[in-house]
VEXBA-431472 format. One record per atom (N, C-alpha, C): residue number from 1; residue in three letters; atom name; x, y, z. Coordinates in Angstrom, 1 decimal, padded with zeros to 4 digits. Atoms other than C-alpha are relative to their C-alpha. Layout:
BEGIN
+-----+------+------+--------+--------+--------+
: pos : code : site :      x :      y :      z :
+-----+------+------+--------+--------+--------+
: NUM :  ALA :   CA :      X :      Y :      Z :
...
+-----+------+------+--------+--------+--------+
//
This chain:
BEGIN
+-----+------+------+--------+--------+--------+
: pos : code : site :      x :      y :      z :
+-----+------+------+--------+--------+--------+
:   1 :  MET :    N :  000.3 : -000.5 : -001.5 :
:   1 :  MET :   CA :  120.8 : -139.3 :  050.5 :
:   1 :  MET :    C :  000.9 :  001.1 :  000.1 :
:   2 :  ALA :    N : -000.9 : -001.3 : -000.6 :
:   2 :  ALA :   CA :  122.5 : -135.8 :  051.8 :
:   2 :  ALA :    C :  000.0 : -000.6 :  001.5 :
:   3 :  TYR :    N : -000.6 :  000.4 : -001.2 :
:   3 :  TYR :   CA :  124.2 : -136.1 :  055.0 :
:   3 :  TYR :    C :  000.2 :  001.8 :  000.3 :
:   4 :  PHE :    N : -000.4 : -001.3 : -000.4 :
:   4 :  PHE :   CA :  124.7 : -132.8 :  056.7 :
:   4 :  PHE :    C :  000.7 : -000.3 :  001.5 :
:   5 :  LYS :    N : -000.7 :  000.4 : -001.3 :
:   5 :  LYS :   CA :  127.2 : -132.5 :  059.6 :
:   5 :  LYS :    C : -000.1 :  001.6 :  000.7 :
:   6 :  HIS :    N : -000.2 : -000.9 : -001.0 :
:   6 :  HIS :   CA :  127.8 : -130.6 :  062.5 :
:   6 :  HIS :    C :  000.6 : -000.4 :  000.9 :
:   7 :  VAL :    N : -000.8 :  000.4 : -001.3 :
:   7 :  VAL :   CA :  130.9 : -130.1 :  064.8 :
:   7 :  VAL :    C : -000.6 :  001.0 :  000.9 :
:   8 :  PRO :    N : -000.1 : -001.3 : -001.3 :
:   8 :  PRO :   CA :  130.4 : -128.4 :  068.1 :
:   8 :  PRO :    C :  001.3 :  000.3 :  000.3 :
:   9 :  GLU :    N : -001.0 : -000.5 : -000.1 :
:   9 :  GLU :   CA :  132.7 : -126.4 :  069.3 :
:   9 :  GLU :    C :  000.7 : -000.5 :  001.3 :
:  10 :  GLY :    N : -000.8 :  001.0 : -000.7 :
:  10 :  GLY :   CA :  135.7 : -127.8 :  071.3 :
:  10 :  GLY :    C : -000.2 : -001.5 :  000.4 :
:  11 :  ASP :    N :  000.0 :  001.7 :  000.1 :
:  11 :  ASP :   CA :  135.2 : -131.2 :  070.5 :
:  11 :  ASP :    C :  000.7 : -000.3 : -001.5 :
:  12 :  ASN :    N : -000.7 :  000.7 :  001.0 :
:  12 :  ASN :   CA :  137.0 : -133.4 :  068.1 :
:  12 :  ASN :    C : -001.0 : -000.9 : -000.9 :
:  13 :  GLY :    N :  001.2 :  000.7 :  000.5 :
:  13 :  GLY :   CA :  133.8 : -135.3 :  067.3 :
:  13 :  GLY :    C : -000.5 :  000.6 : -001.1 :
:  14 :  LYS :    N :  001.2 : -000.8 :  000.7 :
:  14 :  LYS :   CA :  131.4 : -134.9 :  064.8 :
:  14 :  LYS :    C : -001.5 : -000.7 :  000.3 :
:  15 :  ILE :    N :  001.1 :  000.5 :  000.0 :
:  15 :  ILE :   CA :  127.7 : -135.3 :  064.6 :
:  15 :  ILE :    C : -000.6 :  000.0 : -001.4 :
:  16 :  ILE :    N :  000.5 : -000.1 :  001.0 :
:  16 :  ILE :   CA :  126.0 : -136.3 :  061.5 :
:  16 :  ILE :    C : -001.4 : -000.5 : -000.4 :
:  17 :  TYR :    N :  001.4 :  000.3 : -000.3 :
:  17 :  TYR :   CA :  122.4 : -136.1 :  060.8 :
:  17 :  TYR :    C : -000.2 : -000.6 : -001.3 :
:  18 :  ASN :    N :  000.5 :  000.3 :  001.4 :
:  18 :  ASN :   CA :  120.9 : -138.1 :  057.8 :
:  18 :  ASN :    C : -001.1 :  000.8 :  000.1 :
:  19 :  ARG :    N :  001.1 : -000.6 : -000.4 :
:  19 :  ARG :   CA :  117.8 : -136.2 :  056.7 :
:  19 :  ARG :    C : -001.3 : -000.6 : -000.1 :
:  20 :  SER :    N :  001.2 :  000.6 : -000.5 :
:  20 :  SER :   CA :  115.3 : -138.8 :  057.2 :
:  20 :  SER :    C :  000.0 : -000.2 :  001.0 :
:  21 :  ILE :    N :  000.1 :  000.0 : -001.9 :
:  21 :  ILE :   CA :  116.3 : -138.4 :  061.0 :
:  21 :  ILE :    C : -001.0 :  000.9 :  000.2 :
:  22 :  VAL :    N :  000.5 : -001.6 : -000.6 :
:  22 :  VAL :   CA :  115.0 : -134.8 :  061.2 :
:  22 :  VAL :    C : -001.9 : -000.3 : -000.7 :
:  23 :  ASN :    N :  001.5 : -000.1 :  000.4 :
:  23 :  ASN :   CA :  111.5 : -136.0 :  058.7 :
:  23 :  ASN :    C : -000.5 : -001.0 :  001.1 :
:  24 :  GLY :    N :  000.5 :  000.7 : -001.1 :
:  24 :  GLY :   CA :  111.2 : -138.9 :  061.4 :
:  24 :  GLY :    C : -000.2 :  001.0 :  001.4 :
:  25 :  ILE :    N :  000.6 : -001.0 : -001.5 :
:  25 :  ILE :   CA :  111.0 : -136.4 :  064.4 :
:  25 :  ILE :    C : -000.9 :  000.6 : -000.3 :
:  26 :  VAL :    N :  000.7 : -001.1 :  000.3 :
:  26 :  VAL :   CA :  108.9 : -134.0 :  062.5 :
:  26 :  VAL :    C : -001.8 : -000.7 : -000.2 :
:  27 :  LEU :    N :  001.0 :  000.9 :  000.1 :
:  27 :  LEU :   CA :  106.4 : -137.0 :  061.6 :
:  27 :  LEU :    C : -000.5 : -000.8 :  001.3 :
:  28 :  LEU :    N :  000.7 :  000.2 : -001.6 :
:  28 :  LEU :   CA :  106.7 : -138.1 :  065.5 :
:  28 :  LEU :    C : -000.9 :  000.8 :  000.7 :
:  29 :  ALA :    N :  000.8 : -001.2 : -000.9 :
:  29 :  ALA :   CA :  105.8 : -134.6 :  066.8 :
:  29 :  ALA :    C : -001.4 :  000.1 : -000.9 :
:  30 :  ILE :    N :  001.4 :  000.0 :  000.2 :
:  30 :  ILE :   CA :  102.6 : -134.8 :  064.6 :
:  30 :  ILE :    C : -001.0 : -001.0 :  000.3 :
:  31 :  SER :    N :  001.0 :  001.2 : -000.6 :
:  31 :  SER :   CA :  101.7 : -138.3 :  065.6 :
:  31 :  SER :    C : -000.4 :  000.5 :  001.4 :
:  32 :  GLU :    N :  000.2 : -000.4 : -001.3 :
:  32 :  GLU :   CA :  101.7 : -137.0 :  069.3 :
:  32 :  GLU :    C : -001.2 :  000.8 :  000.4 :
:  33 :  ILE :    N :  001.2 : -000.9 : -000.1 :
:  33 :  ILE :   CA :  099.0 : -134.7 :  068.8 :
:  33 :  ILE :    C : -001.1 : -000.8 : -000.6 :
:  34 :  GLU :    N :  001.3 :  000.5 :  000.3 :
:  34 :  GLU :   CA :  095.4 : -136.2 :  069.3 :
:  34 :  GLU :    C : -000.9 :  001.1 : -001.2 :
:  35 :  GLY :    N :  000.9 : -001.0 :  000.6 :
:  35 :  GLY :   CA :  093.1 : -135.1 :  066.2 :
:  35 :  GLY :    C :  000.8 :  000.2 : -001.1 :
:  36 :  VAL :    N : -001.0 : -000.2 :  000.9 :
:  36 :  VAL :   CA :  095.8 : -134.7 :  063.9 :
:  36 :  VAL :    C :  000.6 : -001.5 : -000.8 :
:  37 :  GLU :    N : -000.6 :  001.1 :  000.8 :
:  37 :  GLU :   CA :  097.5 : -137.0 :  061.2 :
:  37 :  GLU :    C :  000.7 :  000.6 : -001.2 :
:  38 :  ALA :    N : -000.7 : -000.3 :  000.8 :
:  38 :  ALA :   CA :  100.1 : -136.6 :  058.6 :
:  38 :  ALA :    C : -001.0 : -000.2 : -001.4 :
:  39 :  ALA :    N :  000.4 :  000.3 :  000.9 :
:  39 :  ALA :   CA :  098.7 : -136.3 :  055.2 :
:  39 :  ALA :    C :  001.3 :  000.2 : -001.3 :
:  40 :  THR :    N : -000.9 :  000.1 :  001.1 :
:  40 :  THR :   CA :  100.6 : -137.0 :  051.8 :
:  40 :  THR :    C :  000.0 :  001.4 : -000.6 :
:  41 :  ALA :    N :  000.3 : -001.4 :  000.7 :
:  41 :  ALA :   CA :  101.4 : -133.7 :  049.8 :
:  41 :  ALA :    C : -000.7 :  000.0 : -001.1 :
:  42 :  GLY :    N :  000.8 :  000.1 :  001.3 :
:  42 :  GLY :   CA :  098.9 : -133.2 :  047.2 :
:  42 :  GLY :    C : -001.0 : -000.8 : -000.1 :
:  43 :  SER :    N :  001.1 :  001.3 :  000.0 :
:  43 :  SER :   CA :  096.6 : -136.0 :  048.2 :
:  43 :  SER :    C : -000.4 :  000.2 :  001.5 :
:  44 :  VAL :    N :  000.6 :  000.0 : -001.0 :
:  44 :  VAL :   CA :  094.3 : -136.4 :  050.8 :
:  44 :  VAL :    C : -000.2 : -001.6 :  000.6 :
:  45 :  LYS :    N :  000.0 :  001.4 : -000.1 :
:  45 :  LYS :   CA :  094.6 : -140.5 :  050.8 :
:  45 :  LYS :    C :  000.8 :  000.0 :  001.3 :
:  46 :  LYS :    N : -000.6 :  000.6 : -001.1 :
:  46 :  LYS :   CA :  095.4 : -142.2 :  054.0 :
:  46 :  LYS :    C :  001.0 : -001.1 : -000.4 :
:  47 :  ARG :    N : -001.0 :  001.0 :  000.6 :
:  47 :  ARG :   CA :  098.7 : -143.9 :  053.4 :
:  47 :  ARG :    C :  001.1 :  000.2 :  001.1 :
:  48 :  ARG :    N : -001.4 :  000.2 : -001.0 :
:  48 :  ARG :   CA :  101.9 : -145.0 :  055.5 :
:  48 :  ARG :    C :  001.3 : -000.3 : -000.7 :
:  49 :  GLY :    N : -001.3 :  000.5 :  000.3 :
:  49 :  GLY :   CA :  105.5 : -145.9 :  055.2 :
:  49 :  GLY :    C :  000.5 :  001.3 : -001.2 :
:  50 :  LYS :    N : -000.6 : -000.9 :  001.1 :
:  50 :  LYS :   CA :  107.2 : -144.0 :  052.0 :
:  50 :  LYS :    C : -000.9 :  001.3 : -000.3 :
:  51 :  ASN :    N :  001.1 : -001.3 :  000.0 :
:  51 :  ASN :   CA :  103.9 : -141.7 :  051.3 :
:  51 :  ASN :    C :  000.0 :  001.0 :  000.7 :
:  52 :  ALA :    N : -000.2 : -000.6 : -001.1 :
:  52 :  ALA :   CA :  104.0 : -140.7 :  054.9 :
:  52 :  ALA :    C :  001.2 :  001.3 :  000.0 :
:  53 :  LYS :    N : -001.2 : -000.9 :  000.1 :
:  53 :  LYS :   CA :  107.4 : -139.3 :  054.4 :
:  53 :  LYS :    C : -000.3 :  001.3 : -000.7 :
:  54 :  ARG :    N :  000.1 : -001.1 :  000.8 :
:  54 :  ARG :   CA :  106.1 : -136.9 :  051.7 :
:  54 :  ARG :    C : -000.8 :  000.9 :  000.5 :
:  55 :  SER :    N :  001.0 : -001.0 : -000.7 :
:  55 :  SER :   CA :  103.8 : -135.1 :  054.1 :
:  55 :  SER :    C :  001.0 :  000.9 :  000.6 :
:  56 :  VAL :    N : -001.0 : -001.0 : -000.6 :
:  56 :  VAL :   CA :  107.0 : -133.4 :  055.4 :
:  56 :  VAL :    C :  001.2 :  000.3 : -001.2 :
:  57 :  ARG :    N : -001.2 : -000.5 :  001.1 :
:  57 :  ARG :   CA :  109.4 : -131.0 :  053.4 :
:  57 :  ARG :    C :  000.8 :  000.7 :  000.8 :
:  58 :  VAL :    N : -000.8 : -000.7 : -000.8 :
:  58 :  VAL :   CA :  112.5 : -129.7 :  054.8 :
:  58 :  VAL :    C :  001.0 :  000.5 : -000.9 :
:  59 :  THR :    N : -001.1 : -000.7 :  000.4 :
:  59 :  THR :   CA :  114.8 : -127.1 :  053.6 :
:  59 :  THR :    C :  001.1 :  000.3 :  000.7 :
:  60 :  TYR :    N : -001.1 : -000.3 : -001.0 :
:  60 :  TYR :   CA :  118.2 : -126.4 :  055.0 :
:  60 :  TYR :    C :  000.4 :  001.5 : -000.6 :
:  61 :  THR :    N : -000.3 : -001.4 :  000.3 :
:  61 :  THR :   CA :  119.2 : -122.6 :  055.0 :
:  61 :  THR :    C :  001.4 :  000.1 :  001.0 :
:  62 :  LYS :    N : -001.5 : -000.8 : -000.6 :
:  62 :  LYS :   CA :  122.8 : -121.0 :  056.5 :
:  62 :  LYS :    C : -000.4 :  000.3 :  001.6 :
:  63 :  ASN :    N :  000.0 : -000.4 : -001.4 :
:  63 :  ASN :   CA :  120.8 : -120.1 :  059.9 :
:  63 :  ASN :    C : -001.0 : -000.9 :  000.5 :
:  64 :  GLY :    N :  000.9 :  000.6 : -000.8 :
:  64 :  GLY :   CA :  118.7 : -123.2 :  060.3 :
:  64 :  GLY :    C : -000.8 : -000.8 : -001.1 :
:  65 :  MET :    N :  000.8 :  000.5 :  001.1 :
:  65 :  MET :   CA :  115.6 : -124.9 :  058.8 :
:  65 :  MET :    C : -001.6 :  000.3 : -000.4 :
:  66 :  ASP :    N :  001.3 : -000.3 : -000.1 :
:  66 :  ASP :   CA :  112.3 : -124.5 :  057.2 :
:  66 :  ASP :    C : -000.8 : -001.2 : -000.4 :
:  67 :  VAL :    N :  000.7 :  001.2 :  000.2 :
:  67 :  VAL :   CA :  109.8 : -127.2 :  057.2 :
:  67 :  VAL :    C : -001.5 :  000.4 : -000.4 :
:  68 :  ASP :    N :  001.3 :  000.2 :  000.7 :
:  68 :  ASP :   CA :  106.5 : -127.8 :  055.4 :
:  68 :  ASP :    C : -000.5 : -001.4 :  000.7 :
:  69 :  VAL :    N :  000.6 :  001.3 : -000.3 :
:  69 :  VAL :   CA :  104.2 : -130.3 :  056.8 :
:  69 :  VAL :    C : -001.7 :  000.3 : -000.3 :
:  70 :  PHE :    N :  000.9 :  000.0 :  000.6 :
:  70 :  PHE :   CA :  101.0 : -131.5 :  055.2 :
:  70 :  PHE :    C : -000.6 : -001.1 :  001.1 :
:  71 :  VAL :    N :  000.9 :  000.6 : -000.8 :
:  71 :  VAL :   CA :  098.0 : -132.6 :  057.6 :
:  71 :  VAL :    C : -001.5 :  000.0 : -000.1 :
:  72 :  LYS :    N :  001.2 : -000.2 :  000.1 :
:  72 :  LYS :   CA :  094.7 : -133.5 :  058.1 :
:  72 :  LYS :    C : -000.3 :  000.0 :  001.4 :
:  73 :  ILE :    N :  000.2 : -000.5 : -001.5 :
:  73 :  ILE :   CA :  092.9 : -132.2 :  061.3 :
:  73 :  ILE :    C : -001.4 : -000.6 :  000.1 :
:  74 :  ASN :    N :  001.1 :  000.6 : -000.9 :
:  74 :  ASN :   CA :  090.0 : -133.5 :  063.2 :
:  74 :  ASN :    C : -001.5 :  001.0 : -000.5 :
:  75 :  GLN :    N :  000.7 : -001.2 :  000.2 :
:  75 :  GLN :   CA :  086.6 : -131.9 :  062.0 :
:  75 :  GLN :    C : -000.9 :  000.8 :  001.3 :
:  76 :  ASN :    N :  000.9 : -000.8 : -000.9 :
:  76 :  ASN :   CA :  085.4 : -130.8 :  065.3 :
:  76 :  ASN :    C :  001.4 :  001.4 :  000.8 :
:  77 :  ALA :    N : -000.9 : -000.4 : -000.3 :
:  77 :  ALA :   CA :  089.0 : -129.2 :  065.9 :
:  77 :  ALA :    C :  000.2 :  001.6 : -000.9 :
:  78 :  SER :    N : -000.4 : -001.5 :  000.2 :
:  78 :  SER :   CA :  090.0 : -125.2 :  065.8 :
:  78 :  SER :    C :  001.1 :  000.0 : -001.0 :
:  79 :  VAL :    N : -001.6 :  000.2 :  001.0 :
:  79 :  VAL :   CA :  092.6 : -125.2 :  062.6 :
:  79 :  VAL :    C :  000.6 :  000.9 :  000.6 :
:  80 :  SER :    N : -001.0 : -000.7 : -000.4 :
:  80 :  SER :   CA :  094.2 : -122.4 :  064.0 :
:  80 :  SER :    C :  000.8 : -000.4 :  001.6 :
:  81 :  ASP :    N : -000.5 :  000.5 : -001.3 :
:  81 :  ASP :   CA :  094.5 : -123.9 :  067.6 :
:  81 :  ASP :    C :  001.2 : -001.1 : -000.3 :
:  82 :  MET :    N : -001.1 :  001.1 :  000.7 :
:  82 :  MET :   CA :  096.1 : -127.1 :  065.8 :
:  82 :  MET :    C :  000.9 :  000.4 : -000.3 :
:  83 :  ALA :    N : -001.5 : -000.6 :  000.8 :
:  83 :  ALA :   CA :  098.5 : -125.4 :  063.6 :
:  83 :  ALA :    C :  000.7 :  000.5 :  000.8 :
:  84 :  PHE :    N : -001.1 : -000.9 : -001.0 :
:  84 :  PHE :   CA :  099.9 : -123.5 :  066.7 :
:  84 :  PHE :    C :  000.5 : -001.3 :  000.6 :
:  85 :  LYS :    N : -000.4 :  001.0 : -000.7 :
:  85 :  LYS :   CA :  100.0 : -126.9 :  068.4 :
:  85 :  LYS :    C :  001.1 : -000.6 : -000.7 :
:  86 :  ILE :    N : -001.2 :  000.5 :  001.1 :
:  86 :  ILE :   CA :  102.1 : -128.5 :  065.6 :
:  86 :  ILE :    C :  000.9 :  000.7 :  000.2 :
:  87 :  GLN :    N : -001.0 : -000.6 :  000.4 :
:  87 :  GLN :   CA :  104.2 : -125.9 :  065.2 :
:  87 :  GLN :    C :  001.0 :  000.0 :  001.3 :
:  88 :  GLU :    N : -001.0 :  000.3 : -001.1 :
:  88 :  GLU :   CA :  105.2 : -125.8 :  068.9 :
:  88 :  GLU :    C :  000.6 : -001.3 :  000.2 :
:  89 :  ASN :    N : -000.1 :  001.2 : -000.5 :
:  89 :  ASN :   CA :  105.3 : -129.5 :  069.2 :
:  89 :  ASN :    C :  001.3 : -000.6 : -001.2 :
:  90 :  ILE :    N : -001.4 :  000.7 :  000.9 :
:  90 :  ILE :   CA :  107.9 : -130.0 :  066.1 :
:  90 :  ILE :    C :  001.1 :  001.0 :  000.3 :
:  91 :  LYS :    N : -000.9 : -000.9 : -000.8 :
:  91 :  LYS :   CA :  109.8 : -127.0 :  067.3 :
:  91 :  LYS :    C :  000.7 : -000.4 :  000.9 :
:  92 :  HIS :    N : -000.3 :  000.5 : -001.1 :
:  92 :  HIS :   CA :  110.3 : -128.4 :  070.5 :
:  92 :  HIS :    C :  000.8 : -001.1 : -000.2 :
:  93 :  ASN :    N : -000.6 :  001.4 :  000.5 :
:  93 :  ASN :   CA :  111.1 : -132.0 :  069.1 :
:  93 :  ASN :    C :  001.2 :  000.1 : -000.7 :
:  94 :  VAL :    N : -001.3 :  000.1 :  000.8 :
:  94 :  VAL :   CA :  113.3 : -131.1 :  066.5 :
:  94 :  VAL :    C :  001.7 :  000.9 :  000.6 :
:  95 :  GLU :    N : -001.1 : -000.5 : -000.8 :
:  95 :  GLU :   CA :  115.5 : -128.7 :  068.8 :
:  95 :  GLU :    C :  000.4 : -000.4 :  001.3 :
:  96 :  ALA :    N : -000.5 :  000.6 : -001.0 :
:  96 :  ALA :   CA :  115.6 : -131.0 :  071.4 :
:  96 :  ALA :    C :  000.7 : -001.1 : -000.2 :
:  97 :  MET :    N : -001.2 :  001.2 :  000.5 :
:  97 :  MET :   CA :  116.9 : -133.9 :  069.6 :
:  97 :  MET :    C :  000.5 :  000.3 : -000.9 :
:  98 :  THR :    N : -001.4 : -000.4 :  000.8 :
:  98 :  THR :   CA :  119.4 : -132.2 :  067.1 :
:  98 :  THR :    C :  000.3 :  001.2 :  000.4 :
:  99 :  GLU :    N : -000.2 : -000.5 : -000.2 :
:  99 :  GLU :   CA :  121.3 : -129.5 :  066.7 :
:  99 :  GLU :    C : -000.3 :  001.4 : -000.5 :
: 100 :  TYR :    N :  000.2 : -000.5 :  001.2 :
: 100 :  TYR :   CA :  119.6 : -127.7 :  064.3 :
: 100 :  TYR :    C : -001.1 :  001.0 :  001.0 :
: 101 :  ARG :    N :  001.2 : -000.7 : -000.4 :
: 101 :  ARG :   CA :  117.0 : -124.5 :  064.9 :
: 101 :  ARG :    C : -001.1 :  000.3 : -001.2 :
: 102 :  LEU :    N :  001.2 :  000.0 :  001.2 :
: 102 :  LEU :   CA :  113.8 : -124.1 :  062.8 :
: 102 :  LEU :    C : -000.1 :  001.6 : -000.1 :
: 103 :  ASN :    N :  000.3 : -001.6 :  000.0 :
: 103 :  ASN :   CA :  113.3 : -120.5 :  061.2 :
: 103 :  ASN :    C : -001.9 : -000.2 : -000.2 :
: 104 :  LYS :    N :  001.2 : -000.2 :  000.1 :
: 104 :  LYS :   CA :  109.9 : -121.3 :  059.9 :
: 104 :  LYS :    C : -000.6 : -001.4 : -000.1 :
: 105 :  ILE :    N :  000.4 :  001.4 :  000.6 :
: 105 :  ILE :   CA :  107.4 : -124.2 :  060.1 :
: 105 :  ILE :    C : -001.7 :  000.3 : -000.3 :
: 106 :  ASN :    N :  001.2 : -000.2 :  001.0 :
: 106 :  ASN :   CA :  104.5 : -123.9 :  057.5 :
: 106 :  ASN :    C : -001.0 : -001.5 :  000.7 :
: 107 :  VAL :    N :  000.7 :  000.9 : -000.5 :
: 107 :  VAL :   CA :  101.5 : -126.1 :  058.6 :
: 107 :  VAL :    C : -000.9 :  000.4 : -001.3 :
: 108 :  ARG :    N :  001.0 : -000.1 :  000.9 :
: 108 :  ARG :   CA :  099.2 : -127.0 :  055.7 :
: 108 :  ARG :    C : -000.9 : -000.9 :  000.1 :
: 109 :  VAL :    N :  001.1 :  000.8 : -000.6 :
: 109 :  VAL :   CA :  095.9 : -128.6 :  056.3 :
: 109 :  VAL :    C : -000.8 : -000.5 : -001.5 :
: 110 :  SER :    N :  000.5 :  000.0 :  001.3 :
: 110 :  SER :   CA :  095.1 : -130.4 :  053.3 :
: 110 :  SER :    C : -001.1 : -001.4 :  000.0 :
: 111 :  GLY :    N :  001.5 :  000.8 : -000.8 :
: 111 :  GLY :   CA :  092.0 : -132.6 :  054.8 :
: 111 :  GLY :    C : -000.6 :  000.3 :  001.1 :
: 112 :  VAL :    N :  001.1 :  000.0 : -001.2 :
: 112 :  VAL :   CA :  089.5 : -133.2 :  057.3 :
: 112 :  VAL :    C : -000.3 : -001.6 :  000.5 :
: 113 :  ILE :    N :  000.3 :  001.5 : -000.8 :
: 113 :  ILE :   CA :  089.0 : -136.4 :  059.7 :
: 113 :  ILE :    C : -001.2 :  000.2 :  000.4 :
: 114 :  PHE :    N :  001.4 :  000.2 : -000.4 :
: 114 :  PHE :   CA :  085.4 : -137.1 :  059.8 :
: 114 :  PHE :    C : -000.2 : -001.6 :  000.9 :
: 115 :  ASP :    N :  000.0 :  001.1 : -001.2 :
: 115 :  ASP :   CA :  084.2 : -139.0 :  062.8 :
: 115 :  ASP :    C : -000.9 : -000.9 : -000.7 :
: 116 :  GLU :    N :  001.5 :  000.9 :  000.7 :
: 116 :  GLU :   CA :  082.0 : -142.1 :  061.8 :
: 116 :  GLU :    C : -001.1 :  000.3 :  000.9 :
: 117 :  GLU :    N :  001.5 : -000.4 : -000.3 :
: 117 :  GLU :   CA :  078.4 : -141.3 :  062.0 :
: 117 :  GLU :    C : -000.5 : -001.4 :  000.5 :
: 118 :  PRO :    N :  000.6 :  001.6 : -000.4 :
: 118 :  PRO :   CA :  076.7 : -144.2 :  064.1 :
: 118 :  PRO :    C : -001.2 : -000.2 : -000.9 :
: 119 :  ALA :    N :  001.1 :  000.5 :  000.8 :
: 119 :  ALA :   CA :  074.0 : -146.2 :  062.1 :
: 119 :  ALA :    C : -001.1 :  000.3 :  000.5 :
: 120 :  ALA :    N :  001.6 : -000.4 : -000.5 :
: 120 :  ALA :   CA :  070.5 : -145.2 :  062.1 :
: 120 :  ALA :    C : -000.8 : -000.9 :  000.2 :
: 121 :  THR :    N :  000.9 :  001.3 : -000.7 :
: 121 :  THR :   CA :  068.4 : -146.9 :  063.9 :
: 121 :  THR :    C : -001.4 : -000.1 : -000.3 :
: 122 :  ILE :    N :  001.5 : -000.3 :  000.5 :
: 122 :  ILE :   CA :  064.7 : -147.5 :  062.9 :
: 122 :  ILE :    C : -000.4 : -000.6 :  001.3 :
+-----+------+------+--------+--------+--------+
//
């Protein structure tokens, strides 16, 4: 597990972020949007825990971070509108909760959530 350190100017203290903290913030940002859920990278199976973390890939660069997220979107939602909402929510949450800045947020739709159809009545 990698640790990334940030030393604020004028302070003697250190802020240390664990990689899983940023992943958790991104997963929280995804879960706040109705009609969207995190999907396992390369798979459309509904899973939680360790596999949910695989739906987020964070790459650290000199100028900030690049984030790739894999999601499933409700069948009735506009993909472009939902992707924009996801990007804005992730950017807001990560930049508000950490000192990192985001360069890119790539939203990859890997599946569709279908509404359950009511049983046919005869």
